[in-house]
C-alpha positions in Angstrom: 0.0 0.0 0.0 1.1 3.5 -0.7 1.5 5.5 2.6 3.2 8.7 3.6 6.7 8.3 4.7 7.3 12.0 5.2 4.8 12.6 8.0 2.5 14.1 8.3 1.8 16.5 5.4 3.0 14.3 2.6 0.4 12.9 0.2 -0.5 9.3 1.2 -0.3 8.2 -2.5 3.2 9.7 -3.1 5.9 9.4 -0.5 9.5 10.4 -0.3 11.5 7.5 0.8 13.8 7.9 3.7 15.1 4.4 3.0 16.2 2.4 0.0 13.9 0.5 -2.3 14.2 -3.2 -2.5 15.3 -4.6 -5.8 12.6 -3.9 -8.4 10.8 -6.3 -10.5 9.9 -3.3 -12.6 12.3 -0.5 -13.7 11.0 2.2 -16.0 7.9 0.2 -16.7 9.8 -2.9 -18.0 10.9 -6.0 -16.2 14.5 -5.8 -15.1 16.4 -9.1 -15.0 20.1 -9.8 -14.9 21.6 -9.6 -18.3 23.7 -12.4 -19.7 26.8 -10.3 -19.4 26.0 -9.4 -15.8 25.4 -13.1 -14.9 28.6 -14.0 -16.6 30.5 -11.4 -14.7 29.0 -12.6 -11.4 29.8 -16.2 -12.2 33.4 -15.3 -13.1 33.8 -13.3 -9.9 32.7 -16.3 -7.9 35.8 -18.3 -8.7 36.9 -21.5 -7.1 38.9 -19.6 -4.5 35.8 -17.8 -3.4 33.4 -20.7 -3.7 35.4 -22.8 -1.3 34.6 -20.4 1.5 32.4 -22.2 4.0 28.9 -21.1 4.3 26.6 -21.0 7.4 25.7 -24.7 7.3 29.3 -25.9 7.3 30.9 -23.1 9.3 28.4 -21.1 11.3 31.0 -18.9 12.9 33.6 -18.4 10.2 34.3 -16.0 7.4 31.8 -17.8 5.2 28.9 -16.9 7.5 30.0 -13.3 7.8 30.4 -12.9 4.1 27.1 -14.6 3.2 25.3 -12.6 6.0 26.7 -9.4 4.6 25.4 -10.3 1.2 21.9 -11.1 2.6 21.8 -7.8 4.4 23.0 -6.0 1.3 19.8 -7.0 -0.4 17.9 -4.5 1.8 20.1 -1.6 0.6 20.1 -1.7 -3.1 20.4 1.3 -5.5 18.1 4.2 -4.8 17.4 4.6 -8.5 15.5 1.4 -8.5 11.8 1.2 -7.6 9.7 -1.8 -6.9 6.2 -2.6 -8.2 3.4 -0.4 -6.8 6.0 1.9 -5.1 6.3 -0.7 -2.3 9.5 0.0 -0.3 11.1 -1.0 2.9 12.0 1.8 5.2 15.7 1.3 6.0 16.0 2.3 9.6 15.8 1.1 13.2 12.3 2.1 14.2 12.4 5.9 14.1 15.7 7.8 14.1 16.3 11.3 15.4 15.9 12.8 12.0 12.4 11.5 11.9 11.5 13.0 15.2 12.8 16.3 13.9 10.4 16.0 11.0 7.5 15.4 13.4 8.4 18.7 15.0 7.2 20.5 11.9 3.8 20.9 13.4 5.1 22.6 16.5 7.3 24.8 14.3 4.2 25.8 12.3 2.5 26.9 15.5 5.5 28.8 16.6 5.6 30.7 13.2 1.9 31.6 13.5 2.6 32.9 17.0 5.5 35.1 15.9 3.7 36.4 12.7 0.3 37.2 14.3 1.5 38.0 17.9 4.3 40.5 17.3 3.5 44.2 16.8 -0.1 43.9 18.0 -1.4 44.5 14.4 -3.6 41.4 14.5 -5.2 42.4 17.8 -6.4 46.0 17.4 -8.8 45.7 20.3 -6.0 45.6 22.8 -4.7 42.9 25.1 -4.8 41.4 28.6 -6.7 39.4 27.6 -6.5 39.4 23.9 -9.6 37.1 23.6 -12.3 36.7 26.3 -15.7 35.2 26.5 -17.0 38.2 28.4 -16.5 40.5 25.4 -17.0 38.5 22.2 -16.5 41.7 20.0 -13.0 42.2 21.3 -10.5 41.2 18.6 -13.3 39.1 17.1 -11.6 38.7 13.8 -8.5 36.9 15.1 -10.2 35.2 18.0 -12.9 33.9 15.7 -10.2 32.1 13.7 -8.9 30.5 16.9 -12.4 29.3 17.9 -13.0 27.9 14.4 -9.9 25.8 14.3 -10.4 24.6 17.8 -14.0 23.5 17.2 -12.8 21.8 13.9 -10.2 19.8 15.8 -12.6 18.7 18.4 -15.2 17.6 15.8 -12.6 15.3 14.2 -11.0 14.0 17.4 -13.4 11.0 17.9 -13.6 10.2 14.2 -9.9 10.4 13.5 -9.1 8.4 16.7 -11.6 5.7 15.7 -10.4 5.4 12.2 -6.7 5.5 13.2 -7.3 2.7 15.7 -8.8 0.5 13.1 -6.1 1.3 10.7 -3.3 0.3 13.1 -5.1 -2.9 14.0 -5.5 -4.0 10.4 -1.9 -3.1 9.7 -0.7 -5.3 12.6 -3.0 -8.1 11.4 -1.4 -8.0 7.9 2.1 -7.9 9.5 1.3 -11.0 11.6 -0.3 -12.7 8.5 3.0 -12.3 6.5 5.1 -13.6 9.4 2.7 -16.6 9.9 3.0 -17.3 6.2 6.8 -17.4 6.6 6.5 -19.9 9.5 4.3 -22.1 7.3 6.9 -21.9 4.5 9.6 -23.1 7.0 7.5 -26.0 8.1 6.7 -27.0 4.5 10.4 -26.9 3.6 11.3 -29.2 6.4 8.5 -31.5 5.4 9.8 -31.5 1.8 13.4 -32.2 3.1 12.1 -35.2 5.1 10.4 -36.7 2.1 13.2 -36.2 -0.5 15.9 -37.6 1.9 13.9 -40.7 2.9 12.0 -41.7 -0.3 14.7 -41.2 -2.9 18.0 -43.0 -3.6 20.9 -41.9 -1.5 22.8 -40.7 -4.6 20.0 -38.2 -5.5 19.3 -36.9 -2.0 21.9 -34.1 -1.9 20.7 -32.7 -5.2 17.0 -32.7 -4.1 17.8 -31.3 -0.7 19.7 -28.5 -2.3 16.9 -27.7 -4.6 14.5 -27.7 -1.7 16.6 -25.1 0.1 17.0 -23.2 -3.2 13.2 -22.9 -3.6 12.9 -21.8 0.0 15.6 -19.0 -0.4 14.1 -17.9 -3.7 10.7 -17.5 -2.0 12.2 -15.1 0.5 14.1 -13.3 -2.2 10.8 -12.7 -4.0 9.4 -11.2 -0.8 12.5 -8.9 -0.7 11.8 -8.0 -4.3 15.2 -9.4 -5.3 14.3 -12.7 -6.9 15.5 -11.7 -10.4 18.3 -9.4 -9.4 22.1 -9.7 -9.7 22.3 -9.2 -6.0 20.1 -12.2 -5.4 22.2 -14.3 -7.7 25.3 -13.3 -5.9 23.8 -14.3 -2.5 22.8 -17.7 -3.9 26.2 -18.2 -5.3 27.8 -17.4 -2.0 25.4 -19.8 -0.3 26.4 -22.6 -2.8 22.8 -23.1 -3.9 23.1 -22.4 -7.7 25.4 -24.2 -10.1 26.0 -24.4 -13.8 23.0 -23.3 -15.9 20.4 -23.5 -13.2 19.9 -19.7 -12.9 19.4 -19.2 -16.6 17.0 -22.1 -16.7 14.6 -20.6 -14.2 11.5 -18.7 -15.3 11.8 -15.0 -14.4 9.5 -14.0 -11.7 8.7 -17.6 -10.8 12.1 -18.9 -10.1 11.1 -20.7 -6.9 8.2 -22.4 -8.8 10.7 -23.5 -11.4 12.9 -25.2 -8.7 9.9 -27.1 -7.3 9.1 -28.2 -10.8 12.7 -29.6 -11.0 12.1 -31.6 -7.8 8.9 -33.1 -9.1 10.3 -33.8 -12.5 13.3 -35.6 -10.9 11.0 -37.7 -8.8 8.9 -38.6 -11.8 12.1 -39.6 -13.7 13.1 -41.8 -10.7 9.7 -43.4 -10.8 10.0 -44.1 -14.5 13.4 -45.7 -14.0 12.0 -47.9 -11.3 14.0 -46.5 -8.5 11.0 -45.4 -6.5 7.4 -46.6 -6.7 4.3 -44.6 -7.5 3.3 -44.2 -3.8 6.6 -42.5 -3.1 6.2 -40.3 -6.1 2.8 -39.2 -4.9 4.1 -38.4 -1.5 6.9 -36.3 -2.9 4.4 -34.5 -5.2 2.2 -33.7 -2.2 5.2 -32.2 -0.4 6.1 -30.1 -3.4 2.6 -28.9 -3.7 2.5 -27.9 0.0 5.8 -26.0 -0.4 4.5 -24.2 -3.4 1.2 -23.3 -1.6 2.9 -21.9 1.5 5.4 -19.8 -0.6 2.8 -18.3 -2.9 4.1 -14.7 -2.9 4.7 -13.8 0.7 4.3 -10.2 -0.2 1.2 -10.6 -2.3 -0.5 -7.3 -3.1 -3.7 -9.0 -4.0 -4.9 -10.2 -0.6 -2.3 -8.7 1.8 -2.3 -5.0 1.0 -4.4 -2.2 2.5 -6.8 -0.8 -0.1 -5.4 2.5 -1.5 -8.6 4.5 -1.1 -8.7 3.4 2.6 -5.1 4.5 3.1 -5.8 7.8 1.4 -8.9 8.6 3.5 -7.0 7.7 6.7 -4.0 9.9 5.8 -6.3 12.7 4.8 -8.3 12.6 8.0 -5.3 12.4 10.2 -3.5 15.2 8.4 -6.5 17.5 8.5 -6.9 16.9 12.2 -3.2 17.7 12.8 -3.6 20.9 10.8 -6.5 22.0 12.8 -4.8 21.3 16.1 -1.5 22.9 15.2 -3.2 26.0 13.7 -5.5 26.5 16.7 -2.5 26.3 19.1 -0.6 28.8 16.9 -3.3 31.4 17.2 -3.6 30.8 20.9 0.1 31.3 21.3 -0.2 34.5 19.3 -2.7 35.8 21.9 -0.3 35.0 24.6 2.5 36.9 22.8 0.2 39.9 22.4 -0.7 39.8 26.1 3.0 39.5 27.1 3.9 42.5 24.9 6.2 40.7 22.5 9.2 38.5 23.0 8.6 38.5 26.8 6.3 35.5 26.1 9.4 33.3 25.8 10.0 33.9 29.5 6.7 32.2 30.4 6.8 28.5 31.3 3.3 27.9 30.0 4.5 28.5 26.4 7.2 25.7 26.6 4.8 23.3 28.4 2.1 23.8 25.7 4.7 23.4 22.9 5.9 20.2 24.4 2.4 18.8 24.8 1.6 19.8 21.2 4.8 18.1 20.0 3.9 14.9 21.8 0.4 14.8 20.5 1.3 15.4 16.9 4.2 13.0 17.0 2.3 10.1 18.5 -0.6 10.7 16.0 1.7 10.7 13.0 3.8 7.8 14.3 0.7 5.6 14.6 -0.1 6.2 11.0 3.5 5.8 9.7 3.8 2.4 11.5 2.0 1.1 8.4 5.2 1.8 6.3 7.4 0.2 9.0 5.4 -3.0 9.3 4.6 -3.4 5.7 7.5 -5.8 4.8 8.8 -8.0 7.6 11.4 -9.7 5.4 14.1 -7.0 5.6 17.3 -6.8 7.7 16.0 -4.5 10.4 16.0 -5.3 14.1 12.3 -6.0 14.2 12.2 -8.0 10.9 12.3 -11.8 10.6 15.8 -13.1 11.3 15.7 -15.2 8.1 19.5 -15.8 8.0 19.4 -17.6 11.4 16.2 -19.5 10.6 17.4 -20.4 7.1 20.8 -21.4 8.5 19.1 -24.0 10.7 17.1 -25.4 7.8 20.2 -25.6 5.7 22.0 -27.5 8.5 19.0 -29.9 8.6 19.2 -30.4 4.9 22.9 -31.1 5.0 22.6 -33.7 7.8 19.6 -35.4 6.3 21.1 -35.7 2.8 24.6 -36.8 4.1 25.7 -40.2 2.8 26.9 -41.1 6.3 23.4 -40.4 7.8 24.9 -39.2 11.0 21.5 -38.1 12.3 20.2 -41.7 12.3 20.5 -43.6 15.6 21.7 -47.1 15.8 18.3 -48.2 17.0 16.8 -47.5 13.6 18.3 -50.8 12.4 17.7 -52.9 15.5 16.7 -52.3 19.1 16.6 -55.2 21.6 16.5 -53.2 24.8 13.0 -51.8 24.4 10.5 -53.2 26.8 7.6 -50.7 27.3 6.8 -47.0 27.5 6.5 -47.1 31.3 9.0 -45.4 33.6 8.9 -48.1 36.2 12.5 -48.9 35.6 13.6 -45.6 37.1 15.1 -46.1 40.6 15.3 -43.5 43.3 18.7 -42.3 42.2 17.5 -41.7 38.6 14.5 -39.8 39.9 16.7 -37.7 42.1 19.0 -36.8 39.2 16.1 -35.9 37.0 14.7 -33.7 39.8 18.1 -32.0 40.1 18.2 -31.4 36.3 14.8 -29.7 36.5 13.2 -32.2 34.0 10.6 -33.6 36.5 8.1 -31.8 38.7 6.3 -33.4 41.6 2.6 -32.6 42.1 2.1 -32.2 45.8 -1.7 -32.5 45.6 -2.0 -36.1 44.3 1.7 -37.3 44.7 2.0 -37.9 41.0 4.9 -37.0 38.8 5.2 -36.3 35.1 8.4 -36.1 33.1 8.5 -33.2 30.6 8.3 -34.6 27.1 8.4 -38.1 28.6 5.6 -40.1 30.0 2.4 -38.3 29.2 -0.7 -38.5 31.5 -3.9 -40.2 30.5 -6.5 -38.3 28.6 -8.7 -37.3 31.6 -5.8 -35.5 33.2 -5.5 -33.1 30.3 -8.5 -31.0 31.6 -6.2 -28.7 33.4 -2.7 -27.7 32.5 -0.4 -25.4 34.5 2.8 -24.0 33.1 5.7 -22.9 35.3 8.8 -21.6 33.5 10.3 -24.1 31.1 8.5 -27.0 32.9 5.0 -28.2 32.4 2.8 -30.3 34.7 -0.6 -31.9 34.1 -3.2 -31.9 36.8 -6.6 -33.5 37.1 
């Protein structure tokens, strides 16, 4: 949605970016994709000496992690000359910086200018002063006092309406923000599900390739949400992450690169089924996992069903800006009356002026900030402090893919082949020393009411005891 980023007077349909636009899918009205020369240059720059640098999955604390993380962060600070579709941008800042708070002070500065212009010289108050405006004599300075009363009544008439509309606007913005983060969580779960299927139902020789493709589709989905799916910067990030090789990038469909990768996975599974290496049931299972991943990654930043309607944003911005104009102007004329009563610059020696200016600044700033939060919460896939920490989350999924697709299968226990020591699910074999050790480790909590114990993530109680559940810190106990 198009919202004002230069609060609060800027038009809600045109905003001057304080940050940097994400990589565009549209530049100058035409789709911008990496040219063959640019791709060749990137591939050449990523020589063997650079490709051997360990990435996060193999070296989570080394130079490879820092280099890849820098590249991922760089995707949120691309060239300013690029614009994304529908003017959707990510504000590059940590919440609000001091420059933004100075801009919010424009309303207080406007009131101060009105005070100096109309309050100095006494020309605006020909009826005298002390007081300049009074209810006992409505004809005294009625021209300038009438202006003050008009703006004051206008601001009061809009207070309830603007507050009601602004509250609904903030709630809907937060709901859309949570919806996008929830969609990301669903994508992570679908990717893990796909990894489990391709690393257990396919031949061992093909598992590393399919696992890499699963991670590649996952990363491309997030790059699309960052408006960098077709960019040279996105390609460089994937090369540093060792996710793209040979002609894979040029074989992808522009704008739907993640969909192309899942097509590769399903095509590879179909080929394995035709060659007799997997049966039709395994093929169907893999197809279902691919379909789930495609469904959860369906444009995390979709403007069709996850954007505020432009007319709604325009009306909210217009209502809020009009209310701020009325409040600031009314206070400015009130300050002018104070200046006329004080005889000029002596008004700056009165504490009430500074107290009123401070209260005006707080009111206008909070009002404007509540509207501008729409721009900050619009895209949660950036590199800001309050955005999704995709690099850490994605690093964990990459590590899972590497372990599951490894030929040594180090994540499989010995009991997966044979287990002769299993007897039952009961904990009756625990002696007093074992229970004392578990109690000391904090993994078991004794229920003093019925003298029963439950091991966290161990022996679960019977169904009737699930009626009540109490949580205490990291431990959980079930009570009847």
